[in-house]
Backbone as numpy.savetxt, mean C-alpha at the origin, in Angstrom:
# Nx Ny Nz CAx CAy CAz Cx Cy Cz
0.41 17.78 -15.19 -0.21 17.73 -14.01 0.84 18.68 -13.01
-0.12 19.21 -12.22 0.71 20.04 -11.36 0.92 19.48 -10.04
1.57 20.19 -9.31 2.02 19.57 -7.89 0.99 19.79 -6.95
0.09 20.58 -7.18 -0.93 21.35 -6.31 -2.45 20.90 -7.20
-3.65 20.16 -6.98 -4.53 19.82 -7.59 -5.76 19.76 -6.69
-6.75 20.51 -7.53 -8.10 20.49 -6.81 -9.14 20.08 -7.59
-10.25 19.72 -7.31 -11.23 18.84 -8.25 -12.70 19.04 -7.35
-12.97 20.30 -7.55 -14.11 20.30 -6.69 -15.45 19.38 -7.04
-15.36 19.37 -8.44 -16.52 18.31 -8.90 -16.00 16.88 -9.12
-15.95 15.95 -8.19 -15.45 14.76 -8.59 -15.60 14.06 -9.72
-16.64 14.31 -10.57 -16.71 13.67 -11.73 -17.81 12.59 -11.82
-18.20 12.04 -12.66 -19.41 11.12 -13.09 -19.08 9.35 -12.70
-17.53 9.44 -12.56 -17.06 7.97 -12.39 -17.29 7.39 -11.04
-17.31 6.02 -11.13 -17.80 5.26 -9.86 -18.84 6.00 -9.17
-19.07 5.33 -7.84 -20.30 5.64 -6.92 -20.10 6.94 -6.21
-20.58 8.24 -6.54 -20.40 9.35 -5.59 -20.99 8.88 -4.05
-21.62 8.01 -4.05 -22.12 7.92 -2.21 -21.30 6.97 -1.90
-20.18 6.35 -2.27 -19.24 5.34 -1.55 -18.34 6.16 -0.70
-18.32 5.76 0.56 -17.44 6.60 1.56 -16.10 6.39 1.16
-15.37 7.47 1.25 -13.66 7.50 1.05 -13.39 7.58 -0.40
-14.31 7.69 -1.50 -14.15 7.87 -2.99 -12.94 9.17 -3.43
-12.28 8.77 -4.10 -11.39 10.01 -4.65 -12.13 10.35 -6.09
-11.47 11.54 -6.55 -12.23 12.16 -7.68 -11.25 11.26 -9.11
-12.42 11.01 -9.83 -11.54 10.70 -11.08 -10.84 11.14 -12.04
-10.93 12.71 -11.56 -10.06 13.31 -12.27 -8.60 13.31 -12.13
-8.35 12.87 -10.78 -6.95 12.21 -10.49 -6.40 11.30 -11.30
-7.05 10.31 -11.52 -6.48 9.18 -12.49 -6.61 9.74 -13.99
-7.51 10.71 -14.46 -7.35 11.24 -15.67 -5.94 11.82 -16.03
-5.66 12.69 -14.86 -4.46 13.51 -14.89 -3.10 12.42 -14.89
-3.13 11.33 -14.22 -1.93 10.71 -14.06 -2.01 9.94 -15.49
-2.91 9.39 -15.99 -3.03 8.79 -17.12 -2.47 9.58 -18.58
-2.96 10.83 -18.66 -2.25 11.77 -19.45 -1.11 12.26 -19.17
-0.70 12.07 -18.04 0.84 12.36 -17.57 1.51 11.26 -18.01
1.34 9.97 -17.76 2.52 8.84 -17.65 1.95 7.98 -19.13
0.65 7.88 -19.68 0.42 7.23 -20.72 0.48 5.55 -20.23
0.13 5.32 -19.44 0.05 3.79 -19.18 -0.73 2.87 -20.14
-0.49 1.70 -20.47 -1.00 0.82 -21.09 -2.01 0.08 -19.87
-1.38 -0.38 -18.84 -1.86 -1.19 -17.97 -2.25 -0.72 -16.70
-3.46 -0.56 -16.02 -3.26 0.18 -14.88 -3.72 -0.86 -13.84
-3.23 -0.67 -12.79 -3.99 -1.68 -11.66 -4.21 -0.87 -10.52
-5.50 -1.00 -10.04 -5.87 -0.44 -8.62 -6.39 -1.48 -7.77
-5.31 -1.45 -6.67 -5.38 -2.60 -5.70 -6.31 -2.24 -4.36
-6.67 -1.10 -4.66 -7.78 -0.47 -3.47 -9.36 0.02 -4.39
-9.84 -0.73 -5.13 -10.90 -0.53 -6.22 -12.09 0.29 -5.72
-12.50 -0.07 -4.54 -13.56 0.62 -3.98 -14.90 0.80 -4.98
-15.65 1.73 -5.27 -16.46 1.65 -6.17 -16.22 1.63 -7.65
-15.06 1.63 -7.98 -14.46 1.43 -9.57 -14.45 3.11 -9.93
-14.14 3.72 -9.43 -14.04 5.06 -10.07 -12.72 5.20 -11.16
-11.57 4.44 -10.85 -10.64 4.05 -11.80 -10.87 3.25 -12.53
-11.78 2.15 -12.34 -11.98 1.46 -13.58 -12.65 2.14 -14.67
-13.93 3.02 -14.15 -14.50 4.04 -15.11 -13.74 4.86 -15.83
-12.65 5.26 -15.34 -11.80 6.31 -15.83 -10.95 5.39 -17.03
-10.43 4.52 -16.78 -9.67 3.50 -17.84 -10.33 3.00 -18.80
-11.68 2.64 -18.50 -12.48 2.19 -19.49 -12.80 3.20 -20.71
-13.16 4.41 -20.15 -13.53 5.53 -20.78 -12.36 6.10 -21.56
-11.01 5.99 -21.17 -9.91 6.30 -21.66 -9.09 5.46 -22.66
-9.65 4.23 -22.72 -9.46 2.94 -23.47 -7.84 2.23 -22.91
-7.80 2.50 -21.60 -6.72 1.76 -21.03 -6.74 0.44 -20.44
-6.00 -0.54 -20.65 -6.48 -1.61 -19.92 -6.09 -1.54 -18.56
-6.88 -2.40 -17.77 -7.28 -2.24 -16.40 -7.42 -3.48 -15.48
-7.20 -3.63 -14.15 -7.38 -4.70 -13.46 -7.61 -3.99 -12.04
-8.81 -4.28 -11.38 -9.20 -3.57 -10.29 -9.31 -4.89 -9.18
-8.57 -4.46 -8.05 -8.60 -5.41 -6.75 -8.87 -4.93 -5.73
-9.62 -5.58 -4.68 -10.01 -4.72 -3.49 -10.47 -5.84 -2.33
-10.02 -5.78 -1.44 -10.55 -6.69 -0.18 -11.99 -7.21 -0.35
-12.86 -6.55 -0.71 -14.50 -6.88 -0.60 -14.47 -7.70 -1.50
-13.66 -8.06 -2.49 -13.92 -9.08 -3.65 -13.06 -10.15 -3.22
-12.53 -10.05 -1.98 -11.44 -11.36 -1.79 -9.85 -10.91 -2.01
-9.44 -10.16 -2.28 -7.92 -9.59 -2.73 -7.71 -8.82 -1.70
-6.79 -9.39 -0.63 -5.93 -8.71 0.23 -4.77 -8.43 0.18
-4.08 -7.19 -0.07 -3.00 -6.64 -0.29 -2.05 -7.32 0.72
-2.13 -7.41 2.02 -1.06 -7.93 3.10 -1.03 -9.52 3.07
-1.50 -9.99 2.09 -1.49 -11.56 2.11 -1.17 -12.00 0.55
-2.18 -11.27 -0.50 -2.09 -11.69 -1.75 -1.12 -10.99 -2.26
-0.43 -11.77 -3.51 0.63 -11.04 -4.26 -0.05 -10.43 -5.50
0.04 -8.93 -5.78 -0.72 -8.29 -6.67 -0.46 -9.07 -8.01
0.66 -9.30 -8.08 1.36 -9.45 -9.36 0.72 -10.89 -10.08
0.37 -11.69 -8.95 -0.44 -12.82 -9.42 -1.93 -12.56 -10.01
-2.48 -11.32 -9.91 -3.67 -11.00 -10.70 -3.60 -10.37 -11.92
-2.18 -10.29 -12.39 -1.93 -9.13 -13.45 -1.59 -10.10 -14.74
-1.88 -9.89 -16.08 -1.44 -10.55 -17.20 -0.01 -10.21 -17.19
0.45 -8.97 -16.90 2.05 -8.71 -16.85 2.32 -7.68 -15.87
3.39 -7.11 -15.74 3.57 -6.33 -14.77 3.09 -4.83 -15.20
2.44 -4.35 -14.44 1.56 -2.91 -14.74 2.40 -2.02 -14.89
2.04 -0.61 -15.77 2.58 0.23 -15.82 2.54 1.45 -14.93
1.37 1.37 -14.20 0.97 2.07 -13.33 0.18 1.38 -12.04
0.50 1.37 -11.13 -0.24 0.61 -9.85 -0.63 1.65 -8.89
-1.82 1.60 -8.62 -2.45 2.46 -7.60 -2.91 1.92 -6.27
-2.89 2.60 -5.28 -3.22 2.20 -4.04 -4.08 3.65 -3.41
-5.10 3.49 -2.46 -5.59 4.25 -1.73 -6.19 3.65 -0.54
-5.50 3.24 0.41 -5.71 2.33 1.33 -6.54 3.14 2.50
-7.64 2.27 3.16 -8.02 2.70 4.42 -6.90 2.89 5.29
-7.53 4.01 6.15 -6.34 4.14 7.27 -6.98 4.32 8.58
-6.51 4.01 9.64 -6.84 3.77 10.89 -8.40 3.60 11.22
-9.26 4.42 11.82 -10.72 4.39 12.03 -11.23 5.62 11.34
-10.97 6.08 10.39 -11.33 7.42 9.58 -12.77 6.91 9.20
-12.82 5.92 8.02 -13.99 5.35 7.90 -13.72 3.70 8.09
-14.65 3.33 8.57 -14.55 1.38 8.88 -15.32 0.87 7.64
-14.67 0.06 6.97 -14.97 -0.60 5.92 -16.03 -1.73 5.96
-15.02 -2.95 6.34 -15.60 -4.25 6.38 -16.59 -4.32 7.13
-18.16 -4.94 7.02 -19.10 -4.86 8.43 -19.62 -3.53 8.32
-19.06 -2.53 7.46 -19.93 -1.01 7.62 -20.39 -0.83 6.15
-19.34 -0.32 5.53 -19.51 0.20 4.10 -19.84 -1.10 3.16
-19.21 -2.09 3.35 -19.50 -3.46 2.62 -19.42 -4.56 3.49
-20.17 -6.02 3.37 -20.19 -6.91 4.01 -20.91 -6.67 5.28
-21.18 -8.28 6.03 -21.94 -8.10 7.13 -21.15 -8.40 8.40
-19.56 -8.52 8.37 -18.75 -8.33 9.52 -17.48 -7.93 9.34
-16.51 -7.47 10.01 -15.13 -7.25 9.63 -14.52 -8.46 9.34
-13.51 -8.08 8.29 -12.61 -8.92 7.55 -11.28 -8.75 8.00
-10.38 -9.85 8.14 -9.06 -9.66 8.23 -8.31 -9.17 7.05
-7.57 -8.37 7.41 -6.78 -7.48 6.14 -7.42 -6.08 5.95
-8.38 -5.75 6.60 -9.12 -4.46 6.81 -8.16 -3.44 7.38
-7.55 -2.51 6.86 -6.65 -1.68 7.27 -7.33 -0.47 8.10
-8.59 -0.26 7.70 -9.35 0.63 8.55 -9.89 0.11 10.06
-9.21 -1.16 10.11 -9.47 -1.72 11.52 -8.35 -1.92 12.44
-7.06 -1.37 11.86 -5.78 -1.54 12.57 -5.61 -0.51 13.60
-4.58 -0.56 14.40 -4.22 0.18 15.19 -3.20 1.22 14.30
-2.69 2.57 14.76 -1.95 3.50 14.00 -0.68 2.64 13.65
0.03 1.95 14.39 0.96 1.25 14.48 1.16 0.08 13.37
-0.15 -0.69 13.47 -0.40 -1.81 12.62 -0.64 -1.22 11.19
-1.35 -0.50 11.23 -1.45 0.25 9.54 -0.34 0.67 8.94
0.82 1.43 9.76 2.04 1.69 9.25 2.83 0.47 8.61
2.81 -0.62 9.73 3.65 -1.93 9.26 2.79 -2.66 7.84
1.46 -2.48 7.88 0.79 -3.13 6.72 1.05 -2.58 5.63
1.32 -1.33 5.83 1.26 -0.10 4.51 2.66 -0.36 3.95
3.67 -0.53 4.77 4.61 -1.10 3.88 4.80 -2.76 2.90
4.18 -3.36 3.61 3.56 -4.55 2.85 3.09 -4.25 1.82
2.14 -3.26 1.59 1.37 -2.76 0.65 1.98 -2.00 -0.55
3.08 -1.11 0.09 3.96 -0.71 -0.91 4.89 -1.55 -1.64
5.63 -2.48 -0.84 6.64 -3.43 -1.70 5.69 -4.14 -2.65
4.44 -4.69 -2.36 3.60 -5.31 -3.05 3.23 -4.97 -4.33
3.00 -3.39 -4.35 2.56 -2.95 -5.60 3.60 -2.41 -6.24
4.71 -2.15 -5.56 6.04 -2.23 -6.32 6.51 -3.30 -7.26
6.33 -4.50 -6.58 6.45 -5.60 -7.22 5.61 -5.95 -8.46
4.56 -5.12 -8.53 3.77 -5.78 -9.62 3.85 -4.43 -10.37
4.72 -3.62 -10.71 5.11 -2.65 -11.68 6.22 -2.87 -12.34
6.19 -2.61 -13.63 7.18 -2.82 -14.43 8.57 -1.77 -14.18
9.45 -2.10 -14.45 10.87 -1.29 -14.40 10.38 -0.07 -15.30
10.60 0.93 -14.58 10.25 2.23 -15.53 9.12 2.94 -15.49
7.92 1.97 -14.75 6.64 2.26 -14.34 6.70 2.85 -13.41
5.53 3.41 -13.05 4.83 4.23 -11.79 4.19 3.49 -10.72
4.33 3.60 -9.48 3.50 3.24 -8.62 3.42 4.22 -7.60
2.18 4.55 -7.18 1.24 5.70 -6.50 0.65 5.26 -5.27
0.58 6.06 -4.26 -0.50 5.95 -3.44 -0.98 7.07 -3.01
-2.18 7.55 -2.75 -3.10 8.71 -2.15 -3.16 8.25 -0.62
-2.76 9.20 0.19 -2.93 9.10 1.46 -3.00 10.25 2.30
-4.16 10.41 3.50 -4.29 11.71 3.94 -3.55 11.79 5.34
-3.54 12.73 6.26 -3.05 12.98 7.37 -4.42 12.34 8.33
-3.78 12.32 9.79 -4.74 11.89 10.60 -4.44 12.43 11.94
-5.44 12.87 12.79 -5.04 13.63 14.02 -6.13 12.80 15.03
-5.20 12.18 16.05 -6.29 11.47 17.18 -5.71 11.90 18.16
-6.60 12.07 19.38 -6.24 12.36 20.53 -5.05 13.20 21.00
-4.97 14.11 20.35 -3.96 15.38 20.46 -2.78 15.34 19.71
-2.40 14.25 18.88 -1.49 13.85 18.11 -1.98 13.95 16.62
-0.96 14.23 15.95 -1.07 14.31 14.54 0.04 13.21 13.67
-0.67 12.72 12.86 -0.11 11.70 12.09 0.17 11.67 10.59
1.29 12.06 10.02 1.16 12.13 8.49 2.01 10.90 8.03
1.07 10.19 7.59 1.64 8.93 6.96 2.42 9.20 6.07
2.25 9.97 5.09 3.22 10.20 3.97 4.45 10.17 4.19
4.90 10.70 5.38 6.19 10.67 5.72 6.75 9.49 6.19
5.78 8.46 6.75 6.59 7.32 6.99 6.60 6.28 5.55
5.69 6.70 4.69 5.84 6.01 3.42 7.14 6.35 2.58
7.33 7.55 2.79 8.60 8.16 2.30 9.82 7.35 2.56
9.85 7.18 4.10 10.89 6.63 4.77 11.20 4.95 4.30
10.00 4.44 3.80 9.77 3.04 3.77 10.48 2.67 2.39
10.25 3.77 1.39 10.80 3.23 -0.22 11.83 3.71 -0.29
12.40 3.49 -1.57 13.64 3.86 -2.23 13.80 5.57 -2.14
14.45 6.06 -1.81 14.96 7.49 -1.93 14.95 7.98 -3.65
15.68 6.90 -4.24 16.05 7.71 -5.57 14.82 6.91 -6.33
13.79 6.47 -6.04 12.68 6.24 -7.01 11.31 7.15 -6.79
11.60 7.79 -5.45 10.55 9.02 -5.36 10.55 10.06 -6.64
9.33 10.16 -7.53 9.42 11.13 -8.71 8.56 12.25 -8.37
7.67 12.39 -7.48 6.85 13.33 -7.05 5.93 13.38 -6.08
5.48 14.44 -5.62 4.68 14.35 -4.61 3.36 15.32 -5.09
2.12 14.95 -5.13 1.16 16.03 -5.52 0.10 16.25 -4.18
-0.28 17.56 -4.03 -0.98 17.83 -3.09 -2.39 17.90 -3.43
-3.30 17.25 -2.89 -4.95 17.34 -3.43 -5.78 17.75 -2.35
-6.24 19.01 -2.83 -7.03 19.73 -2.10 -8.52 18.93 -1.85
-9.16 18.45 -0.78 -10.36 17.79 -0.36 -11.36 18.59 -0.41
-12.56 18.39 -0.75 -13.72 19.07 -0.95 -15.06 18.32 0.00
-15.67 18.87 0.38 -17.07 18.27 0.93 -16.98 17.30 2.30
-15.57 17.84 2.95 -15.36 17.06 4.05 -16.28 17.37 5.12
-16.03 16.57 6.36 -16.89 16.80 7.74 -16.21 18.33 8.10
-14.65 17.95 8.51 -14.17 19.35 9.28 -14.31 20.67 8.44
-14.42 20.62 6.76 -14.52 21.64 6.07 -15.92 22.30 6.46
-16.97 21.51 7.05 -18.08 22.17 7.22 -18.69 22.83 8.68
-17.46 22.23 9.31 -17.28 23.06 10.85 -16.38 24.24 11.04
-16.85 24.90 12.10 -16.37 25.83 12.37 -15.41 25.67 13.85
-13.84 26.09 13.62 -13.14 25.82 14.97 -12.79 27.08 15.55
-12.52 27.05 16.55 -11.90 28.28 17.52 -10.53 28.03 17.70
-9.73 28.81 18.40 -8.53 28.76 18.68 -7.57 28.72 17.75
-6.50 27.79 17.49 -5.36 27.54 16.85 -5.53 26.20 15.93
-6.86 25.78 16.23 -6.96 24.35 15.33 -7.07 24.43 13.91
-6.08 23.74 13.17 -5.75 23.85 11.59 -6.62 22.51 11.14
-7.68 22.36 10.66 -8.42 21.32 10.11 -7.62 20.81 8.90
-7.84 19.69 8.56 -6.97 18.92 7.72 -7.98 18.80 6.28
-7.39 19.66 5.14 -8.20 19.89 3.90 -7.43 19.39 2.97
-6.38 18.48 2.82 -5.66 17.91 1.92 -5.26 16.54 2.15
-4.83 15.75 0.79 -4.15 14.78 0.81 -3.14 14.62 0.12
-2.06 13.65 0.09 -0.80 13.54 -0.72 -0.89 12.32 -1.77
-0.65 12.62 -2.86 -0.29 11.69 -3.86 1.13 11.54 -3.86
1.67 10.42 -3.47 3.00 9.94 -3.75 3.38 9.28 -4.90
4.32 9.58 -5.73 4.53 8.86 -7.25 6.03 8.56 -6.84
6.27 7.03 -7.40 7.49 6.58 -7.41 7.67 5.81 -8.65
8.77 6.18 -9.47 9.18 5.53 -10.36 10.06 4.25 -10.32
9.80 3.11 -10.32 10.40 1.97 -10.52 11.72 1.87 -11.33
12.86 1.63 -10.42 14.09 1.49 -11.00 14.31 -0.03 -11.34
15.29 -0.56 -12.27 15.77 -2.06 -12.13 16.67 -2.34 -11.08
16.08 -2.51 -10.23 16.80 -3.06 -8.73 15.92 -3.64 -7.92
16.56 -4.69 -7.17 15.71 -5.71 -5.83 15.57 -4.79 -4.90
14.46 -4.73 -4.57 14.01 -3.91 -3.43 14.76 -3.95 -2.35
15.24 -5.19 -1.80 16.06 -5.50 -0.87 17.68 -5.37 -0.85
17.86 -4.78 -2.33 19.04 -4.41 -2.72 19.47 -2.83 -2.02
18.41 -2.29 -1.86 18.45 -1.02 -1.43 18.99 -0.74 0.11
19.83 0.19 0.29 20.23 0.34 1.68 19.12 0.81 2.52
18.80 0.26 3.64 17.58 0.65 4.62 18.44 1.45 5.50
18.78 2.69 5.55 19.90 3.52 6.53 18.98 3.56 7.72
17.73 4.03 7.74 16.80 4.18 8.76 16.56 2.65 9.84
16.54 1.61 8.95 16.08 0.30 9.45 17.26 0.08 10.13
18.51 0.39 9.58 19.96 -0.07 10.61 20.11 0.72 11.68
19.35 1.97 11.71 19.75 2.82 12.91 18.45 2.36 14.13
17.57 1.94 13.57 16.33 1.98 14.53 15.93 0.46 14.84
16.29 -0.23 15.86 15.89 -1.60 16.18 14.39 -2.02 15.82
13.58 -1.34 16.40 12.07 -1.81 16.00 11.81 -1.74 14.43
12.61 -0.80 13.75 12.61 -0.89 12.25 12.87 -1.98 11.21
14.33 -2.47 12.10 14.67 -3.80 11.79 13.61 -4.78 11.85
13.04 -5.19 12.91 12.25 -6.05 12.96 11.17 -5.99 12.00
10.43 -4.70 11.86 9.46 -4.73 11.01 10.04 -5.22 9.44
11.12 -4.64 9.44 11.56 -5.18 7.95 11.73 -6.61 7.86
12.35 -7.22 8.71 12.23 -8.78 8.77 11.09 -9.16 8.11
9.99 -8.95 9.26 8.57 -9.48 9.02 8.16 -9.20 7.71
8.09 -7.74 7.04 7.54 -7.97 6.02 8.57 -8.39 4.74
9.83 -8.67 4.72 10.45 -9.37 3.92 9.94 -11.15 3.93
9.61 -11.36 5.18 9.05 -12.83 5.12 7.69 -12.74 4.50
6.69 -11.74 4.80 5.63 -11.86 4.34 5.61 -11.76 2.59
6.64 -10.91 2.21 6.65 -11.00 0.85 7.20 -12.01 0.06
7.97 -12.87 0.84 8.35 -14.10 0.41 7.29 -14.78 0.36
6.52 -14.96 1.77 5.46 -16.15 1.50 4.16 -15.48 0.47
4.20 -14.31 -0.07 3.38 -13.95 -1.19 3.56 -14.70 -2.51
5.15 -14.35 -2.59 5.63 -14.94 -3.75 5.51 -16.47 -3.85
5.48 -16.77 -3.00 5.59 -18.79 -2.90 4.24 -18.93 -2.58
3.12 -18.22 -2.65 1.45 -18.67 -2.55 1.17 -18.99 -1.54
1.47 -18.31 -0.41 1.00 -18.44 0.86 1.31 -19.66 1.75
1.98 -20.64 1.29 2.54 -21.64 2.06 3.76 -22.15 1.38
4.81 -22.39 2.47 6.20 -23.10 1.32 6.99 -23.59 2.52
7.75 -24.22 2.14 8.73 -25.22 2.97 9.98 -24.10 3.50
10.53 -24.58 4.82 11.34 -23.75 5.45 12.64 -23.62 4.45
12.89 -24.45 3.58 13.97 -24.50 2.59 13.60 -23.29 1.72
12.38 -23.58 1.02 12.10 -22.68 0.02 11.83 -21.06 0.59
11.69 -21.09 1.99 11.52 -19.70 2.28 13.04 -19.07 2.56
13.90 -19.49 3.22 15.32 -19.58 2.95 15.85 -18.81 1.71
15.67 -19.71 0.92 16.34 -19.38 -0.71 15.36 -18.00 -0.94
14.06 -17.90 -0.98 13.55 -16.62 -1.37 13.83 -15.29 -0.55
14.32 -15.61 0.62 15.06 -14.49 1.40 16.45 -14.16 1.09
17.02 -15.19 0.71 18.13 -15.04 0.24 18.14 -13.99 -1.07
17.36 -14.24 -2.14 17.21 -13.44 -3.16 16.83 -12.14 -2.86
15.89 -12.03 -1.87 15.19 -10.66 -1.69 15.59 -9.71 -0.70
16.84 -10.45 0.20 17.04 -9.56 1.28 18.49 -9.72 1.47
19.33 -9.76 0.81 20.69 -9.60 1.02 21.34 -8.95 1.97
20.64 -7.70 2.11 21.17 -6.52 2.59 20.90 -6.94 4.36
19.64 -7.43 4.55 19.43 -7.77 6.09 20.09 -8.95 6.57
20.25 -9.99 5.74 21.29 -11.45 6.04 22.62 -10.82 5.98
23.28 -9.76 5.53 24.47 -9.63 5.63 24.82 -8.99 6.91
23.64 -8.04 7.37 23.53 -7.78 8.81 23.67 -8.52 10.23
23.18 -9.94 9.83 22.85 -10.85 10.77 23.40 -12.05 10.23
24.27 -12.84 11.15 24.77 -13.89 10.75 24.02 -15.04 11.12
23.09 -14.81 12.29 21.94 -15.70 12.67 20.85 -15.58 11.62
20.55 -15.27 10.75 19.34 -14.56 9.77 18.41 -15.88 9.79
18.92 -17.34 9.88 17.96 -18.47 9.65 17.30 -18.48 10.89
17.93 -18.58 12.00 17.34 -18.53 13.43 16.32 -17.31 13.46
16.34 -15.79 12.99 15.69 -14.99 12.79 14.40 -15.17 12.09
14.57 -15.65 11.02 13.41 -16.20 10.29 12.78 -17.31 10.99
12.81 -18.25 11.44 12.42 -19.19 12.34 11.66 -18.54 13.61
12.01 -17.70 14.15 11.61 -17.25 15.42 10.50 -16.21 14.90
10.61 -15.59 13.60 9.13 -14.74 13.01 8.22 -15.91 12.92
8.70 -16.82 12.14 7.67 -17.83 11.59 6.58 -18.59 12.93
7.56 -18.74 13.85 6.87 -19.21 14.91 5.85 -18.46 15.66
6.24 -16.87 15.39 5.17 -16.09 16.34 4.23 -15.61 15.38
4.31 -15.54 13.81 3.48 -14.89 13.28 2.71 -15.65 12.10
3.21 -17.20 12.13 2.72 -18.07 10.86 2.49 -19.18 11.48
1.62 -20.14 10.68 0.87 -21.34 11.00 1.80 -22.38 10.65
2.43 -23.46 11.41 3.06 -24.75 10.93 2.26 -25.50 10.67
1.97 -26.02 9.56 0.83 -27.02 8.78 1.63 -28.38 9.05
2.60 -28.54 8.82 3.39 -29.90 9.02 4.91 -29.59 9.10
5.64 -30.76 9.54 6.92 -30.46 9.67 7.59 -29.79 8.70
8.28 -28.84 8.99 9.03 -27.77 7.96 8.20 -27.18 7.05
6.83 -27.11 7.41 6.46 -26.28 6.05 5.18 -25.21 6.98
5.21 -23.85 6.63 4.77 -22.99 7.28 3.46 -22.43 6.08
2.60 -21.82 6.84 1.36 -21.16 5.91 1.46 -19.61 6.66
0.88 -18.70 5.84 0.05 -17.33 6.21 -0.92 -17.37 7.38
-1.06 -17.22 8.42 -2.02 -17.70 9.22 -3.43 -17.42 8.87
-4.60 -18.07 9.04 -5.89 -17.69 8.92 -6.36 -16.44 9.21
C-alpha cells in the first residue's frame, strides 16, 4: 500500500448509488497490508467493506446508525466476538451529505453526525475514535477515512483535529486518497479557488496502554479542550457501563480510565457531577443514564 492512492473505478462492492461510498479497493489494500482476521466497520453504509471481507474470506462485523448502532452512545466492542484486528470508520461530517431522513429513514435520527454543527462533529468524532480504539486489539489497527470541508470562506481539515485527539505514538501512517466523480471536480472555477479532490486515511496502531494514561498536552493547555475531554471520558465510561450506571460506578470507571484528568483536578468528583447534571438524565437517586 502506498501513501497516495487513486481508484478511478470504485469496484463492484457495495451499492454504487449509495451517497458517500468509498472504493472497495481501499479495504482490499488494507487487508493485503495488515492481514486482519477480524474487521469491524462502524459506519457500514451500503456494505462495501462487508462485500470485500466476504470475498477475501475475512471475518467481519458491520455496524451503522441506520441499523440502530450509534458510535456516540453504543460501545462498539459489545457487538464484537472479540477485539478486532482492524476497526474502520468513515463518519458523515457536517452537512456534506445528510443521511437520516434523506439517504435512509423517514426522519432525522439523533447520533447522525451529518446533522451536527462543525464543533459538535469534532467533539463526537473524539468519542468515535476512542470507541473504535477500545474495540481494537493491542497491536491491531484502527483507521478512519475523512475529507476536508470548505464553508462560508473557512477551510476545515478534520484530519488535523483527529491527529491531535489520539496518541501521537500510535499514528502509523497517513494515506492520501484521490477523489473521483465529485461535484467540484465537474465544475470550472475562476480565480485562486482550489477544489477539494482528496481524502485522508488515518491509520493508528494500538499500543498496550490505557487511553487516558496518555499525556494530553494540548488538552492541558487549552481550557475548552479540557472540558471536551472530561465530557468524552464520561461518555466512554457510560458506554462501558451499558448506558446507565450509579454515580459510584461512574466514579470507579473514571478512576480506571482517566487518571491523568483526575490528577489535574482535586475536585474531579464535583466536575463529574456537574457534567452529568448538564448532559445526562437522572433516572433515580444516584443513578444516571445517557439522555434519549
